[in-house]
ROSE-4610 file (N, C-alpha, C; in Angstrom, 1 decimal, always signed):
// ROSE-4610
residu = [X/X/X/X/X/X/X/X/X/X/X/X/X/X/X/X/X/X/X/X/X/X/X/X/X/X/X/X/X/X/X/X/X/X/X/X/X/X/X/X/X/X/X/X/X/X/X/X/X/X/X/X/X/X/X/X/X/X/X/X/X/X/X/X/X/X/X/X/X/X/X/X/X/X/X/X/X/X/X/X/X/X/X/X/X/X/X/X/X/X/X/X/X/X/X/X/X/X/X/X/X/X/X/X/X/X/X/X/X/X/X/X/X/X/X/X/X/X/X/X/X/X/X/X/X/X/X/X/X/X/X/X/X/X/X/X/X/X/X/X/X/X/X/X/X/X/X/X/X/X/X/X/X/X/X/X/X/X/X/X/X/X/X/X/X/X/X/X/X/X/X/X/X/X/X/X/X/X/X/X/X/X/X/X/X/X/X/X/X/X/X/X/X/X/X/X/X/X/X/X/X/X/X/X/X/X/X/X/X/X/X/X/X/X/X/X/X/X/X/X/X/X/X/X/X/X/X/X/X/X/X/X/X/X/X/X/X/X/X/X/X/X/X/X/X/X/X/X/X/X/X/X/X/X/X/X/X/X/X/X/X/X/X/X/X/X/X/X/X/X/X/X/X/X/X/X/X/X/X/X/X/X/X/X/X/X/X/X/X/X/X/X/X/X/X/X/X/X/X/X/X/X/X/X/X/X/X/X/X/X/X/X/X/X/X/X/X/X/X/X/X/X/X/X/X/X/X/X/X/X/X/X/X/X/X/X/X/X/X/X/X/X/X/X/X/X/X/X/X/X/X/X/X/X/X/X/X/X/X/X/X/X/X/X/X/X/X/X/X/X/X/X/X/X/X/X/X/X/X/X/X/X/X/X/X/X/X/X/X/X/X/X/X/X/X/X/X/X/X/X/X/X/X/X/X/X/X/X/X/X/X/X/X/X/X/X/X/X/X/X/X/X/X/X/X/X/X/X/X/X/X/X/X/X/X/X/X/X/X/X/X/X/X/X/X/X/X/X/X/X/X/X/X/X/X/X/X/X/X/X/X/X/X/X/X/X/X/X/X/X/X/X/X/X/X/X/X/X/X/X/X/X/X/X/X/X/X/X/X/X/X/X/X/X/X/X/X/X/X/X/X/X/X/X/X/X/X/X/X/X/X/X/X/X/X/X/X/X/X/X/X/X/X/X/X/X/X/X/X/X/X/X/X/X/X/X/X/X/X/X/X/X/X/X/X/X/X/X/X/X/X/X/X/X/X/X/X/X/X/X/X/X/X/X/X/X/X/X/X/X/X/X/X/X/X/X/X/X/X/X/X/X/X/X/X/X/X/X/X/X/X/X/X/X/X/X/X/X/X/X/X/X/X/X/X/X/X/X/X/X/X/X/X/X/X/X/X/X/X/X/X/X/X/X/X/X/X/X/X/X/X/X/X/X/X/X/X/X/X/X/X/X/X/X/X/X/X/X/X/X/X/X/X/X/X/X/X/X/X/X/X/X/X/X/X/X/X/X/X/X/X/X/X/X/X/X/X/X/X/X/X/X/X/X/X/X/X/X/X/X/X/X/X/X/X/X/X/X/X/X/X/X/X/X/X/X/X/X/X/X/X/X/X/X/X/X/X/X/X/X/X/X/X]
num = [1/1/1/2/2/2/3/3/3/4/4/4/5/5/5/6/6/6/7/7/7/8/8/8/9/9/9/10/10/10/11/11/11/12/12/12/13/13/13/14/14/14/15/15/15/16/16/16/17/17/17/18/18/18/19/19/19/20/20/20/21/21/21/22/22/22/23/23/23/24/24/24/25/25/25/26/26/26/27/27/27/28/28/28/29/29/29/30/30/30/31/31/31/32/32/32/33/33/33/34/34/34/35/35/35/36/36/36/37/37/37/38/38/38/39/39/39/40/40/40/41/41/41/42/42/42/43/43/43/44/44/44/45/45/45/46/46/46/47/47/47/48/48/48/49/49/49/50/50/50/51/51/51/52/52/52/53/53/53/54/54/54/55/55/55/56/56/56/57/57/57/58/58/58/59/59/59/60/60/60/61/61/61/62/62/62/63/63/63/64/64/64/65/65/65/66/66/66/67/67/67/68/68/68/69/69/69/70/70/70/71/71/71/72/72/72/73/73/73/74/74/74/75/75/75/76/76/76/77/77/77/78/78/78/79/79/79/80/80/80/81/81/81/82/82/82/83/83/83/84/84/84/85/85/85/86/86/86/87/87/87/88/88/88/89/89/89/90/90/90/91/91/91/92/92/92/93/93/93/94/94/94/95/95/95/96/96/96/97/97/97/98/98/98/99/99/99/100/100/100/101/101/101/102/102/102/103/103/103/104/104/104/105/105/105/106/106/106/107/107/107/108/108/108/109/109/109/110/110/110/111/111/111/112/112/112/113/113/113/114/114/114/115/115/115/116/116/116/117/117/117/118/118/118/119/119/119/120/120/120/121/121/121/122/122/122/123/123/123/124/124/124/125/125/125/126/126/126/127/127/127/128/128/128/129/129/129/130/130/130/131/131/131/132/132/132/133/133/133/134/134/134/135/135/135/136/136/136/137/137/137/138/138/138/139/139/139/140/140/140/141/141/141/142/142/142/143/143/143/144/144/144/145/145/145/146/146/146/147/147/147/148/148/148/149/149/149/150/150/150/151/151/151/152/152/152/153/153/153/154/154/154/155/155/155/156/156/156/157/157/157/158/158/158/159/159/159/160/160/160/161/161/161/162/162/162/163/163/163/164/164/164/165/165/165/166/166/166/167/167/167/168/168/168/169/169/169/170/170/170/171/171/171/172/172/172/173/173/173/174/174/174/175/175/175/176/176/176/177/177/177/178/178/178/179/179/179/180/180/180/181/181/181/182/182/182/183/183/183/184/184/184/185/185/185/186/186/186/187/187/187/188/188/188/189/189/189/190/190/190/191/191/191/192/192/192/193/193/193/194/194/194/195/195/195/196/196/196/197/197/197/198/198/198/199/199/199/200/200/200/201/201/201/202/202/202/203/203/203/204/204/204/205/205/205/206/206/206/207/207/207/208/208/208/209/209/209/210/210/210/211/211/211/212/212/212/213/213/213/214/214/214/215/215/215/216/216/216/217/217/217/218/218/218/219/219/219/220/220/220/221/221/221/222/222/222/223/223/223/224/224/224/225/225/225/226/226/226/227/227/227/228/228/228/229/229/229/230/230/230/231/231/231/232/232/232/233/233/233/234/234/234/235/235/235/236/236/236/237/237/237/238/238/238/239/239/239/240/240/240/241/241/241]
x = [+3.7/+2.9/+3.9/+3.5/+4.8/+3.4/+2.7/+3.1/+3.7/+3.7/+4.3/+5.4/+6.0/+6.8/+7.2/+7.5/+8.2/+8.8/+9.5/+10.6/+11.9/+12.1/+13.8/+14.9/+14.5/+16.0/+15.9/+17.0/+17.8/+17.9/+17.2/+17.4/+18.4/+18.8/+19.9/+20.7/+21.5/+21.5/+22.9/+23.4/+24.6/+25.0/+24.1/+23.8/+23.0/+23.3/+22.7/+23.9/+23.7/+24.8/+24.1/+24.8/+23.6/+24.3/+22.7/+22.8/+22.1/+21.7/+20.9/+20.1/+19.8/+18.2/+17.1/+16.2/+14.8/+14.9/+15.0/+14.6/+14.6/+13.8/+13.7/+13.4/+14.4/+13.4/+14.0/+14.9/+15.2/+13.9/+12.8/+11.8/+10.9/+10.7/+10.0/+11.2/+12.2/+12.6/+12.9/+12.4/+12.2/+11.0/+9.7/+8.3/+8.5/+9.2/+9.2/+9.8/+10.5/+11.3/+10.5/+10.9/+10.3/+10.8/+11.4/+11.6/+10.6/+10.1/+9.7/+9.4/+9.8/+10.6/+9.8/+9.7/+9.4/+9.5/+10.1/+10.7/+10.3/+10.8/+10.5/+11.0/+10.4/+11.9/+11.8/+13.0/+13.9/+14.8/+14.5/+15.9/+16.8/+15.5/+15.9/+16.8/+16.5/+17.1/+15.9/+16.1/+14.5/+15.9/+15.2/+15.7/+14.5/+15.1/+14.3/+14.1/+12.5/+12.3/+11.4/+10.8/+9.9/+8.6/+7.8/+6.6/+5.3/+5.0/+4.5/+3.3/+2.5/+1.6/+0.3/-0.2/-1.0/-2.6/-3.4/-4.7/-5.4/-4.9/-5.6/-4.6/-4.9/-4.0/-4.5/-3.9/-4.6/-4.3/-5.5/-6.1/-6.5/-6.8/-7.6/-8.5/-9.1/-11.0/-11.3/-11.5/-11.6/-13.5/-13.3/-14.6/-14.0/-14.3/-14.0/-14.4/-13.6/-13.7/-14.7/-15.8/-17.2/-17.9/-18.0/-18.8/-19.0/-17.6/-17.3/-17.7/-17.9/-17.8/-19.3/-20.1/-21.4/-22.3/-21.0/-22.1/-21.3/-20.5/-20.2/-19.6/-19.8/-20.1/-18.9/-17.7/-16.3/-15.0/-15.6/-14.3/-13.1/-12.8/-12.3/-10.7/-11.5/-11.0/-9.6/-8.2/-8.2/-8.8/-8.6/-9.2/-8.1/-8.5/-7.8/-8.8/-8.3/-9.1/-8.6/-9.7/-9.0/-10.0/-9.7/-10.8/-10.4/-11.7/-12.0/-13.1/-13.3/-14.0/-15.4/-16.1/-16.9/-17.2/-15.7/-15.9/-15.1/-15.4/-14.7/-14.7/-14.3/-14.1/-13.6/-14.0/-13.4/-13.1/-12.1/-12.3/-11.7/-12.7/-12.4/-12.0/-10.9/-10.6/-10.0/-10.9/-10.7/-10.4/-10.4/-9.5/-10.7/-10.9/-12.2/-13.2/-12.9/-14.3/-15.3/-14.5/-15.6/-14.7/-15.7/-14.7/-15.8/-15.4/-16.3/-15.6/-16.5/-16.2/-17.3/-17.1/-18.2/-17.7/-18.4/-17.9/-19.2/-18.7/-18.6/-19.0/-20.2/-19.5/-19.2/-18.8/-17.8/-18.0/-19.4/-19.7/-20.1/-20.0/-20.1/-21.8/-22.4/-24.0/-24.5/-23.7/-24.4/-22.7/-24.3/-22.8/-23.4/-23.3/-23.9/-22.6/-23.0/-22.4/-21.9/-20.7/-20.6/-20.6/-20.1/-20.0/-19.6/-20.5/-20.0/-19.1/-18.4/-18.0/-16.1/-15.3/-14.4/-13.3/-12.3/-11.3/-10.3/-10.3/-9.6/-8.0/-7.0/-5.8/-4.9/-5.7/-5.2/-6.0/-5.9/-6.5/-5.2/-5.0/-4.6/-5.8/-4.7/-4.9/-4.1/-5.3/-4.1/-5.0/-3.7/-5.2/-6.1/-6.1/-7.2/-8.6/-8.3/-9.2/-8.8/-9.8/-9.3/-9.5/-8.7/-8.6/-8.2/-8.7/-8.3/-7.8/-6.7/-6.2/-7.1/-6.8/-8.2/-8.2/-8.9/-8.2/-8.1/-8.0/-7.4/-7.2/-7.2/-7.2/-6.5/-6.6/-7.1/-7.0/-6.0/-6.4/-7.5/-7.3/-8.3/-7.5/-7.7/-8.0/-9.4/-9.6/-11.1/-11.3/-11.8/-11.9/-13.3/-13.0/-14.5/-14.6/-16.1/-16.2/-18.2/-18.0/-19.5/-20.8/-21.8/-22.9/-24.0/-24.9/-25.6/-25.5/-24.3/-24.0/-24.0/-23.5/-23.4/-22.0/-21.0/-19.9/-20.4/-19.5/-20.2/-18.5/-18.3/-17.5/-17.4/-15.9/-16.3/-14.5/-14.8/-13.7/-12.6/-11.7/-10.7/-9.8/-8.7/-8.1/-8.0/-7.7/-7.4/-6.4/-5.9/-4.6/-4.3/-3.4/-3.2/-2.3/-2.3/-1.8/-2.5/-2.2/-2.9/-2.1/-2.6/-2.1/-1.9/-0.5/-0.3/+0.0/+0.7/+1.4/+1.5/+1.5/+1.3/+2.4/+3.2/+4.2/+3.9/+4.7/+4.7/+6.8/+6.3/+7.2/+7.4/+8.2/+8.0/+6.7/+6.0/+4.8/+3.5/+3.8/+3.5/+2.9/+2.3/+1.9/+2.8/+4.0/+4.7/+3.5/+2.8/+2.0/+2.6/+3.0/+4.2/+2.5/+2.9/+1.9/+2.6/+1.8/+2.3/+4.1/+4.4/+5.4/+5.5/+5.0/+4.8/+5.0/+5.8/+5.6/+4.6/+4.1/+3.4/+3.7/+3.4/+3.8/+2.0/+1.5/-0.1/+0.2/-0.1/+0.2/-1.3/-0.7/-2.0/-3.0/-2.7/-3.9/-4.8/-4.4/-4.7/-5.1/-3.8/-3.2/-2.0/-2.2/-1.2/-0.2/+1.0/+1.9/+3.0/+3.1/+4.3/+5.6/+6.5/+7.9/+8.7/+8.4/+9.1/+8.0/+9.1/+8.5/+9.3/+9.3/+10.8/+11.3/+12.3/+12.8/+12.1/+11.8/+10.8/+9.5/+9.3/+7.3/+8.2/+7.6/+7.5/+6.5/+5.2/+3.9/+3.6/+4.5/+4.5/+5.4/+6.2/+7.5/+6.1/+5.1/+4.1/+5.2/+5.2/+6.0/+5.3/+5.9/+5.0/+5.0/+6.7/+6.7/+7.8/+7.8/+8.9/+9.5/+10.9/+11.7/+12.1/+12.4/+12.8/+13.9/+14.5/+16.2/+16.8/+16.0/+16.8/+16.2/+16.9/+16.5/+16.6/+16.7/+16.6/+15.1/+15.2/+14.0/+14.4/+13.5/+13.8/+12.5/+12.6/+11.1/+11.4/+11.1/+11.1/+9.8/+9.9/+9.5/+9.7/+9.0/+9.9/+11.4/+12.0/+13.3/+14.2/+14.0/+15.2/+14.8/+15.4/+15.0/+15.8/+14.7/+15.4/+15.4/+17.0/+16.6/+17.1/+16.4/+16.4/+17.2/+18.1/+18.7/+17.7/+18.1/+17.6/+16.1/+15.0/+14.0/+12.8/+13.0/+12.6/+12.7/+14.3/+14.5/+15.1/+16.5/+17.2/+18.0/+16.3/+16.5/+17.6/+17.9/+19.1/+18.7/+19.2/+18.7/+19.3/+19.1/+20.5/+19.8/+19.7/+18.9/+19.7/+19.2/+20.1/+19.3/+19.9/+19.6/+20.2/+19.9/+20.7/+21.9/+22.7/+24.5/+24.3]
y = [-6.9/-6.8/-7.3/-7.4/-7.7/-6.9/-5.8/-4.8/-3.6/-2.8/-1.6/-0.9/+0.2/+0.4/+1.3/+2.5/+3.4/+4.1/+2.9/+3.1/+3.2/+4.7/+5.3/+4.5/+3.0/+2.5/+2.0/+1.5/+0.8/-0.9/-0.8/-3.2/-3.4/-4.7/-5.8/-5.7/-5.2/-5.4/-6.2/-6.7/-7.3/-9.0/-9.1/-10.4/-10.1/-8.3/-8.0/-7.0/-7.4/-6.3/-5.7/-4.1/-3.2/-4.0/-3.7/-4.4/-3.3/-4.0/-3.0/-2.0/-1.1/-1.0/-1.3/-2.4/-2.7/-1.4/-1.3/-0.4/-1.0/-0.6/-1.2/-2.6/-3.4/-4.7/-5.1/-4.9/-5.7/-5.6/-4.5/-4.4/-5.6/-6.1/-7.4/-8.6/-8.9/-10.0/-10.0/-8.8/-8.5/-9.4/-8.9/-9.0/-11.0/-11.5/-12.9/-13.6/-13.1/-13.0/-14.0/-15.3/-15.4/-15.4/-14.0/-13.7/-12.7/-12.4/-11.5/-10.7/-9.5/-8.8/-8.4/-8.4/-7.6/-7.9/-6.4/-6.0/-6.9/-6.8/-7.5/-7.4/-6.9/-6.3/-7.9/-8.6/-8.8/-9.3/-9.0/-8.6/-7.2/-6.4/-5.2/-5.1/-5.5/-5.6/-5.7/-4.8/-5.0/-6.1/-7.5/-7.9/-7.9/-8.7/-9.2/-10.3/-10.9/-11.8/-12.1/-13.4/-13.7/-13.0/-12.6/-12.4/-13.0/-13.5/-14.4/-14.3/-12.7/-12.6/-12.7/-12.0/-12.6/-11.4/-12.4/-11.2/-10.4/-10.5/-10.2/-9.0/-7.8/-6.6/-5.9/-5.4/-4.7/-4.7/-4.5/-5.0/-6.6/-7.3/-8.9/-8.3/-9.2/-9.7/-10.9/-10.3/-11.7/-12.1/-12.7/-13.6/-14.8/-15.9/-17.1/-17.8/-17.6/-17.5/-18.0/-19.1/-19.3/-18.6/-17.9/-16.7/-15.4/-15.2/-14.1/-14.3/-15.9/-15.9/-15.9/-15.9/-16.3/-14.5/-14.0/-12.2/-11.4/-12.1/-11.1/-12.1/-11.7/-12.9/-12.8/-12.0/-11.9/-12.2/-12.4/-12.2/-12.7/-14.2/-14.8/-14.1/-12.7/-11.7/-11.4/-10.2/-9.3/-8.8/-7.7/-7.4/-6.8/-5.3/-4.3/-3.7/-4.3/-3.7/-3.0/-2.2/-0.2/-0.8/-1.1/-1.2/+0.0/+0.4/+1.2/+1.8/+2.7/+2.4/+1.9/+1.4/+1.0/-0.5/-0.4/-1.7/-1.8/-2.5/-2.5/-2.4/-1.2/-1.1/-2.0/-1.9/-3.4/-3.4/-3.6/-2.8/-4.5/-4.7/-5.3/-4.9/-5.5/-5.6/-6.8/-6.9/-8.0/-8.0/-6.2/-6.1/-5.7/-6.6/-6.1/-6.3/-7.8/-8.6/-7.6/-7.8/-6.3/-5.8/-5.0/-4.4/-3.7/-3.1/-2.2/-1.8/-1.0/-0.6/-0.7/-1.7/-2.2/-2.1/-2.0/-1.7/-2.9/-3.5/-4.4/-4.1/-4.2/-3.7/-5.0/-4.6/-5.3/-6.3/-6.4/-8.5/-8.7/-8.1/-8.9/-9.0/-8.4/-8.6/-7.7/-6.2/-5.2/-5.2/-5.0/-5.5/-4.1/-3.5/-2.4/-2.5/-2.1/-1.3/+0.3/+0.5/+2.4/+2.8/+2.2/+2.5/+1.3/+0.9/-0.6/+0.1/-0.2/-1.1/+0.2/+0.5/+1.1/+0.1/+0.3/-0.6/-0.1/-0.2/+0.0/-0.4/+0.3/-0.3/-0.2/+0.7/+0.9/+1.7/+1.6/+2.6/+3.4/+4.4/+5.7/+6.6/+7.3/+7.9/+9.3/+10.6/+11.9/+13.2/+13.6/+14.5/+14.3/+13.2/+12.3/+11.7/+12.2/+11.2/+10.5/+9.7/+8.3/+8.5/+8.0/+8.0/+6.6/+6.2/+5.1/+5.7/+4.6/+5.4/+4.2/+4.7/+3.1/+4.0/+2.7/+3.0/+1.5/+1.7/+0.7/+1.5/+2.2/+2.7/+3.6/+4.5/+5.8/+6.1/+6.9/+6.4/+7.7/+7.9/+8.4/+8.2/+9.7/+9.7/+9.8/+9.0/+9.1/+9.6/+10.2/+10.5/+10.0/+8.8/+8.0/+8.2/+9.1/+9.5/+9.3/+9.2/+8.9/+10.0/+9.9/+10.9/+10.3/+10.4/+10.5/+8.4/+8.4/+7.2/+6.0/+7.0/+5.8/+6.1/+5.2/+6.0/+6.3/+7.2/+7.7/+7.7/+8.3/+8.8/+9.5/+10.6/+11.6/+11.8/+11.8/+12.5/+13.3/+12.9/+14.2/+15.5/+14.3/+13.9/+13.2/+13.2/+12.4/+12.3/+11.0/+11.1/+10.1/+11.2/+10.2/+9.2/+8.7/+6.7/+6.4/+5.0/+3.9/+3.7/+4.3/+4.2/+2.5/+2.8/+1.1/+0.8/+1.6/+2.1/+3.2/+3.0/+4.6/+4.4/+5.6/+6.0/+7.3/+7.0/+8.7/+8.8/+10.6/+11.0/+12.4/+13.0/+13.9/+14.9/+14.3/+14.8/+15.0/+14.1/+14.2/+12.2/+12.3/+10.7/+11.3/+9.7/+9.8/+8.7/+8.5/+7.6/+7.0/+5.7/+5.3/+4.9/+5.0/+4.4/+3.2/+3.6/+2.3/+3.0/+4.4/+5.0/+6.7/+7.0/+8.3/+8.0/+9.0/+8.9/+10.3/+11.0/+11.5/+12.0/+13.2/+14.3/+14.2/+13.5/+14.2/+14.9/+16.4/+17.2/+18.0/+18.7/+19.8/+20.0/+20.1/+20.8/+20.2/+19.0/+18.0/+17.3/+18.1/+18.2/+17.5/+16.2/+15.3/+16.2/+16.3/+16.5/+15.0/+15.6/+14.6/+14.7/+14.0/+14.3/+14.1/+12.7/+12.1/+11.0/+10.9/+9.7/+8.8/+8.0/+6.5/+6.5/+6.5/+5.8/+5.2/+3.9/+2.6/+2.7/+1.8/+1.2/+0.5/+0.9/-0.5/-0.3/-0.2/-1.0/-2.3/-3.0/-4.2/-5.2/-4.7/-5.6/-5.7/-4.8/-4.6/-4.0/-3.0/-3.1/-3.5/-3.5/-4.5/-4.0/-2.8/-2.0/-0.8/-0.2/+0.8/+0.9/+1.0/+1.9/+3.5/+4.1/+5.3/+5.9/+5.6/+6.5/+8.0/+8.6/+10.4/+10.4/+10.9/+11.1/+9.9/+8.9/+7.9/+6.8/+6.5/+5.4/+4.4/+3.7/+1.8/+1.1/+0.4/+0.1/-1.6/-2.0/-4.1/-4.6/-5.0/-5.6/-7.1/-7.1/-8.5/-8.3/-8.7/-9.6/-8.7/-7.3/-5.9/-5.6/-4.9/-4.0/-2.6/-1.5/+0.0/+1.1/+1.6/+2.3/+3.9/+4.7/+5.9/+7.4/+7.9/+9.1/+9.6/+10.8/+12.0/+12.1/+11.6/+10.9/+12.5/+13.1/+14.6/+15.5/+15.5/+16.8/+16.1/+15.6/+15.4/+13.6/+12.9/+11.5/+11.0/+10.0/+9.1/+7.7/+6.5/+5.1/+4.1/+3.3/+2.3/+0.6/-0.6/-1.3/-2.9/-3.1/-5.1/-6.2/-6.4/-8.1/-9.1/-10.0/-11.0/-12.0/-11.6/-12.4/-13.1]
z = [+10.5/+9.4/+8.6/+7.2/+6.0/+5.2/+5.3/+3.8/+3.5/+4.3/+4.4/+5.7/+5.1/+6.8/+6.7/+7.8/+7.6/+8.2/+9.2/+10.3/+9.3/+9.8/+10.2/+9.7/+9.2/+8.8/+6.9/+7.5/+5.8/+6.0/+4.7/+4.9/+4.9/+5.4/+5.3/+3.6/+3.5/+1.9/+2.1/+2.7/+2.9/+2.0/+1.1/+0.5/-0.9/-1.0/-2.6/-3.0/-4.1/-4.7/-6.3/-6.2/-7.0/-8.7/-9.3/-10.6/-11.9/-12.7/-14.1/-13.8/-13.7/-13.6/-14.3/-14.4/-15.3/-16.0/-16.7/-17.8/-18.9/-20.5/-21.4/-21.1/-21.7/-22.0/-21.3/-20.1/-18.7/-17.9/-18.0/-17.5/-17.3/-19.0/-19.2/-18.5/-18.3/-18.1/-16.3/-15.7/-14.2/-14.1/-14.4/-14.8/-13.9/-15.1/-15.0/-13.7/-12.8/-11.8/-10.8/-10.2/-10.0/-8.3/-7.9/-6.7/-6.2/-5.1/-4.7/-3.8/-3.8/-2.2/-1.6/+0.0/+1.3/+2.2/+3.1/+4.1/+5.7/+6.5/+7.3/+8.4/+9.5/+10.8/+11.5/+12.0/+12.6/+14.0/+14.9/+15.8/+15.9/+15.3/+15.5/+13.8/+13.0/+12.0/+10.6/+9.5/+8.0/+7.3/+7.3/+6.2/+5.3/+4.4/+2.9/+2.7/+2.7/+2.0/+0.9/+1.0/+0.0/+0.3/-0.9/-0.2/+0.2/+1.5/+1.6/+0.9/+0.6/-0.6/+0.2/+1.6/+2.3/+1.5/+1.5/+0.8/+1.9/+3.2/+4.4/+4.6/+4.8/+5.0/+5.7/+7.0/+8.0/+9.1/+10.0/+11.5/+11.4/+12.6/+12.2/+13.0/+11.9/+12.3/+13.5/+14.7/+15.7/+15.7/+14.7/+14.4/+13.7/+13.3/+12.3/+11.1/+10.9/+8.6/+8.7/+8.9/+8.3/+8.6/+10.2/+10.3/+9.2/+9.2/+8.0/+6.8/+6.2/+4.6/+4.9/+5.9/+5.6/+5.7/+5.8/+5.9/+5.0/+4.3/+2.7/+1.8/+0.6/-0.4/-1.0/-1.0/-1.8/-0.9/+0.7/+1.2/+1.2/+0.7/-0.2/-1.1/-1.4/-1.8/-1.8/-1.7/-1.1/-0.9/+0.7/+1.4/+2.5/+2.7/+3.6/+5.1/+6.2/+7.2/+8.3/+8.9/+9.8/+10.8/+12.0/+13.2/+13.5/+14.0/+14.5/+15.6/+16.4/+18.0/+18.1/+16.7/+16.2/+15.7/+14.9/+14.5/+13.7/+11.9/+11.4/+9.7/+9.3/+8.1/+6.8/+6.1/+5.1/+3.8/+3.5/+1.7/+0.8/-0.1/-1.1/-2.2/-2.6/-3.9/-4.4/-5.7/-6.0/-8.2/-8.3/-9.7/-10.4/-11.3/-12.2/-12.0/-11.0/-10.5/-9.8/-8.6/-7.7/-7.1/-6.1/-4.7/-4.2/-3.1/-2.7/-0.6/-0.1/+1.0/+1.7/+2.8/+4.1/+5.2/+6.4/+7.4/+8.7/+9.7/+10.3/+12.1/+12.8/+14.0/+15.0/+15.9/+17.2/+17.2/+17.8/+17.5/+16.1/+15.6/+13.6/+13.9/+13.5/+13.7/+12.8/+12.9/+11.8/+11.1/+9.6/+8.7/+7.5/+6.7/+5.5/+4.9/+3.5/+2.7/+2.7/+2.5/+2.7/+1.0/+0.5/-0.6/-1.8/-3.1/-4.3/-4.9/-5.5/-6.8/-6.5/-5.2/-5.0/-4.9/-5.1/-5.3/-4.2/-2.2/-1.9/-1.6/-1.5/-1.8/-0.1/+0.9/+1.7/+2.3/+3.7/+4.5/+5.4/+6.3/+6.7/+7.4/+8.0/+9.4/+9.5/+8.9/+8.9/+9.7/+10.6/+11.2/+12.1/+12.7/+13.5/+12.4/+11.3/+10.4/+9.5/+9.0/+8.5/+7.0/+5.9/+4.7/+4.4/+2.8/+2.1/+0.4/+0.3/-0.8/-2.0/-3.5/-3.8/-5.5/-6.1/-7.8/-8.3/-9.6/-10.4/-11.8/-12.0/-13.5/-13.3/-12.5/-11.9/-10.9/-10.3/-8.6/-7.5/-5.9/-5.6/-3.7/-3.7/-2.2/-1.6/-0.4/+0.2/+1.3/+1.9/+3.3/+3.6/+4.6/+5.7/+7.0/+7.2/+8.1/+8.6/+9.7/+10.2/+10.3/+9.6/+9.7/+10.1/+11.1/+11.9/+12.4/+12.5/+13.2/+11.9/+11.0/+9.9/+9.1/+8.8/+7.7/+6.1/+5.7/+4.8/+4.1/+2.6/+1.7/+1.3/+1.1/-0.2/-0.1/-1.8/-2.3/-2.2/-1.4/-1.7/-2.4/-2.9/-4.2/-5.2/-6.8/-7.6/-7.7/-8.1/-8.7/-10.1/-10.9/-12.1/-12.0/-10.8/-10.8/-9.7/-9.8/-8.6/-7.7/-6.8/-5.1/-5.0/-4.2/-4.4/-2.5/-2.2/-1.3/-0.6/+1.6/+1.7/+2.9/+3.5/+4.6/+4.9/+6.3/+7.4/+6.6/+6.4/+6.2/+7.0/+8.0/+7.5/+8.4/+9.1/+9.1/+8.3/+7.3/+5.8/+6.0/+4.6/+3.9/+2.6/+2.4/+0.6/+0.4/-0.8/-1.6/-2.7/-2.9/-3.9/-4.6/-6.2/-6.9/-8.1/-9.3/-10.3/-10.6/-10.8/-11.1/-10.5/-9.4/-9.1/-7.7/-6.8/-5.7/-5.3/-4.6/-4.3/-2.6/-2.6/-1.3/-0.6/+0.8/+1.1/+2.6/+2.4/+3.7/+4.1/+4.8/+5.7/+4.5/+3.2/+2.6/+2.1/+1.9/+1.7/+0.2/-0.2/-1.9/-2.4/-3.0/-3.5/-4.6/-4.2/-4.9/-5.4/-6.8/-7.3/-6.8/-6.3/-5.6/-6.8/-7.2/-8.9/-9.3/-10.5/-11.5/-12.1/-11.9/-11.9/-13.0/-13.4/-14.9/-15.5/-14.3/-15.2/-14.6/-15.7/-14.8/-13.9/-12.4/-11.6/-11.4/-11.4/-11.3/-11.9/-13.0/-13.0/-12.8/-11.8/-11.0/-9.2/-9.1/-8.0/-6.7/-6.3/-4.9/-4.1/-2.8/-1.9/-0.8/-0.3/+1.5/+0.7/+1.7/+2.3/+3.3/+2.5/+4.0/+3.6/+5.0/+4.5/+6.2/+5.1/+6.2/+5.9/+6.6/+5.9/+5.0/+3.7/+2.2/+1.4/+1.9/+0.8/+1.1/-0.3/-0.1/-0.6/+0.3/-0.1/-0.6/-2.4/-2.4/-2.7/-2.4/-2.5/-3.4/-4.3/-5.4/-6.2/-7.6/-8.2/-8.6/-8.5/-8.7/-7.7/-6.6/-6.5/-5.6/-5.2/-4.7/-4.8/-5.1/-5.0/-4.4/-4.7/-3.6/-4.3/-3.3/-4.1/-3.2/-3.5/-2.8/-3.0/-2.3/-2.3/-3.1/-2.6/-3.5/-3.1/-2.6/-2.6/-2.8/-3.2/-3.8/-5.6/-5.5/-6.8/-6.3/-6.4/-6.4/-8.2/-7.5/-7.8/-7.4/-8.3/-8.6/-8.4/-7.3/-7.9/-7.5/-8.1/-8.3/-7.7/-6.3/-6.1/-6.2/-6.4/-6.6/-6.2/-5.5/-5.0/-5.0/-4.5/-5.1/-5.5]
């Protein structure tokens, strides 16, 4: 899976150099870069490769493309899939054009819309419950649960940022937005732990690695290393040698 990770390991930066942080006008140059990076594990090492930009993230669906297209009008867009004991939660995210959360049973016959108009950015499990991060302009954490045999949603917390990625850390969740990182714990209230010195949302963060007190974010042009991210963050920007 090439979306996001939370293993306590660092990426292989052997062929990378420390560069100037993309602040000020440099952020626009970085945004124009043809390099888009993602972490991927290979032979016990976390390598950094070009992002393949798969539109399908999460669990796979055991149905043919033709079969699925008959069930969903917007299936060609971005989607996030979460397998459950009775089927699949499918979140569609086509930006300003459309979005929504659907359910499909294990045989692909029973399909219904859970909620219309929401833009799912990923699913996650926490304390034996299913949640999702969603939002296009402002963010939200929602819980997804069953009532009388049907899946429903309810809002848990609002975010003043657009949630992009999520990872495990010390029995909590870290949520990476367009410029902030939040901690989400047992009280279900997200707490801001840092604000980036530049707007990394314009560089499309794609994956996370956490190595004790060091967090790595892969994105367009380079890799951001944040030391002591949970207490006194300092930043290093890596680009290929």
